[in-house]
PAKE-925673 format. One record per residue (C-alpha): residue number from 1; residue in three letters; x, y, z. Coordinates in steps of 0.05 Angstrom, whole numbers. Each point is the difference from the previous one (the first is absolute). Layout:
PAKE-925673
<site n="NUM" res="ALA" x="X" y="Y" z="Z"/>
...
//
This chain:
PAKE-925673
<site n="1" res="MET" x="-1" y="2" z="-2"/>
<site n="2" res="LYS" x="26" y="63" z="-19"/>
<site n="3" res="ILE" x="-2" y="58" z="55"/>
<site n="4" res="ASP" x="31" y="64" z="16"/>
<site n="5" res="PRO" x="23" y="-6" z="80"/>
<site n="6" res="THR" x="10" y="76" z="2"/>
<site n="7" res="HIS" x="-67" y="20" z="-29"/>
<site n="8" res="ILE" x="-27" y="-56" z="53"/>
<site n="9" res="LEU" x="31" y="29" z="61"/>
<site n="10" res="LYS" x="-19" y="72" z="-18"/>
<site n="11" res="GLU" x="-75" y="-18" z="-15"/>
<site n="12" res="HIS" x="-3" y="-30" z="67"/>
<site n="13" res="SER" x="41" y="57" z="39"/>
<site n="14" res="LEU" x="56" y="-45" z="16"/>
<site n="15" res="LYS" x="72" y="20" z="8"/>
<site n="16" res="HIS" x="42" y="-24" z="-61"/>
<site n="17" res="THR" x="56" y="-45" z="29"/>
<site n="18" res="LYS" x="41" y="-50" z="-37"/>
<site n="19" res="GLN" x="-26" y="-58" z="44"/>
<site n="20" res="ARG" x="-71" y="17" z="-17"/>
<site n="21" res="VAL" x="14" y="3" z="-72"/>
<site n="22" res="ARG" x="40" y="-61" z="-2"/>
<site n="23" res="VAL" x="-57" y="-43" z="38"/>
<site n="24" res="LEU" x="-50" y="26" z="-57"/>
<site n="25" res="GLU" x="48" y="-15" z="-54"/>
<site n="26" res="GLU" x="6" y="-68" z="25"/>
<site n="27" res="ILE" x="-70" y="-16" z="12"/>
<site n="28" res="ALA" x="-19" y="26" z="-71"/>
<site n="29" res="LEU" x="52" y="-44" z="-33"/>
<site n="30" res="ASP" x="-45" y="-63" z="5"/>
<site n="31" res="THR" x="-73" y="-20" z="-18"/>
<site n="32" res="VAL" x="-8" y="-33" z="67"/>
<site n="33" res="ALA" x="-1" y="22" z="67"/>
<site n="34" res="ILE" x="60" y="-7" z="42"/>
<site n="35" res="SER" x="12" y="-12" z="77"/>
<site n="36" res="GLN" x="44" y="44" z="44"/>
<site n="37" res="PRO" x="50" y="-57" z="11"/>
<site n="38" res="GLU" x="4" y="-4" z="-76"/>
<site n="39" res="LEU" x="13" y="75" z="-4"/>
<site n="40" res="GLU" x="53" y="-4" z="55"/>
<site n="41" res="LYS" x="35" y="-56" z="-46"/>
<site n="42" res="LYS" x="-7" y="46" z="-62"/>
<site n="43" res="LEU" x="22" y="66" z="34"/>
<site n="44" res="GLY" x="56" y="-33" z="38"/>
<site n="45" res="LYS" x="35" y="53" z="46"/>
<site n="46" res="GLU" x="-32" y="60" z="-35"/>
<site n="47" res="ILE" x="-56" y="2" z="53"/>
<site n="48" res="ASP" x="-5" y="-29" z="67"/>
<site n="49" res="ARG" x="-58" y="-43" z="25"/>
<site n="50" res="VAL" x="-34" y="49" z="43"/>
<site n="51" res="THR" x="3" y="61" z="-56"/>
<site n="52" res="LEU" x="-29" y="-51" z="-50"/>
<site n="53" res="TYR" x="-54" y="-22" z="47"/>
<site n="54" res="ARG" x="-17" y="81" z="15"/>
<site n="55" res="ILE" x="1" y="11" z="-75"/>
<site n="56" res="LEU" x="-46" y="-54" z="-15"/>
<site n="57" res="ASN" x="-46" y="19" z="54"/>
<site n="58" res="ILE" x="-2" y="75" z="-26"/>
<site n="59" res="TYR" x="-16" y="-21" z="-72"/>
<site n="60" res="GLU" x="-55" y="-45" z="27"/>
<site n="61" res="ASP" x="-34" y="58" z="41"/>
<site n="62" res="LYS" x="12" y="46" z="-60"/>
<site n="63" res="GLY" x="-34" y="-44" z="-48"/>
<site n="64" res="ILE" x="64" y="-13" z="-40"/>
<site n="65" res="LEU" x="5" y="-72" z="16"/>
<site n="66" res="HIS" x="-53" y="-52" z="20"/>
<site n="67" res="ARG" x="20" y="-63" z="45"/>
<site n="68" res="ILE" x="-20" y="-72" z="-19"/>
<site n="69" res="MET" x="14" y="-53" z="49"/>
<site n="70" res="ASP" x="26" y="-67" z="-31"/>
<site n="71" res="MET" x="-15" y="-72" z="15"/>
<site n="72" res="ASN" x="51" y="1" z="64"/>
<site n="73" res="GLY" x="-34" y="67" z="27"/>
<site n="74" res="THR" x="60" y="42" z="-30"/>
<site n="75" res="ALA" x="-18" y="68" z="-20"/>
<site n="76" res="ASN" x="16" y="17" z="-77"/>
<site n="77" res="TYR" x="-8" y="66" z="-34"/>
<site n="78" res="ALA" x="-19" y="25" z="-62"/>
<site n="79" res="ILE" x="-5" y="67" z="-37"/>
<site n="80" res="CYS" x="-71" y="31" z="11"/>
<site n="81" res="SER" x="-43" y="25" z="-57"/>
<site n="82" res="SER" x="3" y="72" z="-13"/>
<site n="83" res="ALA" x="-74" y="5" z="32"/>
<site n="84" res="CYS" x="23" y="-21" z="69"/>
<site n="85" res="SER" x="13" y="53" z="49"/>
<site n="86" res="GLU" x="19" y="13" z="75"/>
<site n="87" res="ASP" x="-76" y="-2" z="15"/>
<site n="88" res="HIS" x="-15" y="-55" z="-39"/>
<site n="89" res="HIS" x="33" y="-63" z="-36"/>
<site n="90" res="HIS" x="-39" y="-22" z="-64"/>
<site n="91" res="ASP" x="40" y="-62" z="-6"/>
<site n="92" res="GLU" x="-66" y="-47" z="-3"/>
<site n="93" res="HIS" x="28" y="-48" z="-47"/>
<site n="94" res="ILE" x="16" y="-71" z="4"/>
<site n="95" res="HIS" x="68" y="-27" z="24"/>
<site n="96" res="PHE" x="26" y="-63" z="-27"/>
<site n="97" res="ASN" x="48" y="-43" z="46"/>
<site n="98" res="CYS" x="37" y="-49" z="-48"/>
<site n="99" res="THR" x="6" y="-66" z="43"/>
<site n="100" res="ASN" x="58" y="-20" z="-44"/>
<site n="101" res="CYS" x="49" y="64" z="-1"/>
<site n="102" res="HIS" x="-34" y="35" z="60"/>
<site n="103" res="LYS" x="-2" y="61" z="-41"/>
<site n="104" res="ILE" x="-62" y="50" z="10"/>
<site n="105" res="TYR" x="-29" y="36" z="-57"/>
<site n="106" res="CYS" x="-53" y="59" z="0"/>
<site n="107" res="LEU" x="-52" y="-21" z="-58"/>
<site n="108" res="ASP" x="-45" y="47" z="-32"/>
<site n="109" res="VAL" x="-59" y="-32" z="24"/>
<site n="110" res="VAL" x="-45" y="46" z="45"/>
<site n="111" res="VAL" x="-25" y="-33" z="62"/>
<site n="112" res="PRO" x="-77" y="6" z="-4"/>
<site n="113" res="HIS" x="-32" y="50" z="46"/>
<site n="114" res="SER" x="-28" y="-35" z="63"/>
<site n="115" res="THR" x="-54" y="31" z="42"/>
<site n="116" res="MET" x="18" y="-8" z="74"/>
<site n="117" res="PRO" x="-59" y="-21" z="47"/>
<site n="118" res="LYS" x="-29" y="54" z="46"/>
<site n="119" res="GLY" x="51" y="25" z="52"/>
<site n="120" res="PHE" x="61" y="-27" z="-32"/>
<site n="121" res="THR" x="48" y="50" z="-32"/>
<site n="122" res="ALA" x="54" y="-28" z="-49"/>
<site n="123" res="LYS" x="69" y="38" z="-5"/>
<site n="124" res="THR" x="31" y="-46" z="-51"/>
<site n="125" res="VAL" x="-26" y="-57" z="-45"/>
<site n="126" res="SER" x="52" y="-54" z="-21"/>
<site n="127" res="THR" x="-5" y="-55" z="-46"/>
<site n="128" res="THR" x="57" y="-47" z="-13"/>
<site n="129" res="ALA" x="1" y="-59" z="-50"/>
<site n="130" res="TYR" x="52" y="-56" z="13"/>
<site n="131" res="GLY" x="23" y="-46" z="-60"/>
<site n="132" res="ILE" x="55" y="-4" z="-55"/>
<site n="133" res="CYS" x="19" y="65" z="-38"/>
<site n="134" res="GLU" x="6" y="7" z="-74"/>
<site n="135" res="LYS" x="75" y="-6" z="1"/>
<site n="136" res="CYS" x="1" y="-63" z="46"/>
<site n="137" res="ASN" x="-55" y="-34" z="-45"/>
<site n="138" res="LEU" x="43" y="20" z="-62"/>
<site n="139" res="LEU" x="59" y="-39" z="33"/>
<site n="140" res="VAL" x="-44" y="-65" z="15"/>
<site n="141" res="LYS" x="-26" y="-1" z="-74"/>
<site n="142" res="LYS" x="71" y="4" z="-22"/>
<site n="143" res="ASN" x="23" y="-62" z="46"/>
//
């Protein structure tokens, strides 16, 4: 995904730092969600664990990233749509967890609107599909 980290930081009134830019660049490199431990490996010694944790939390709070939990309960992060904001995330799409390669994909399939019973207020709605992704299915067919 092609993004402009400087523009995103300015748009969300965040201070431009080398670390904040690097995190956005790294997350945008792939089409799948990425966990904090994976980011730590990719960034090496550029950013310490605490700083990375704080950056991810700020980005989630500001509507820049959204969090997806994997099958093991580990938080993964993906770039939000441009419609997301600090006040409301518009990431009501289906997430796909591949049970083979363990990658998490944000699919362009909108979660159907569900009406809550009287007295219930939903803050977020999440739908996750589990199965074999397109890449893993192609590998199986080749073998």
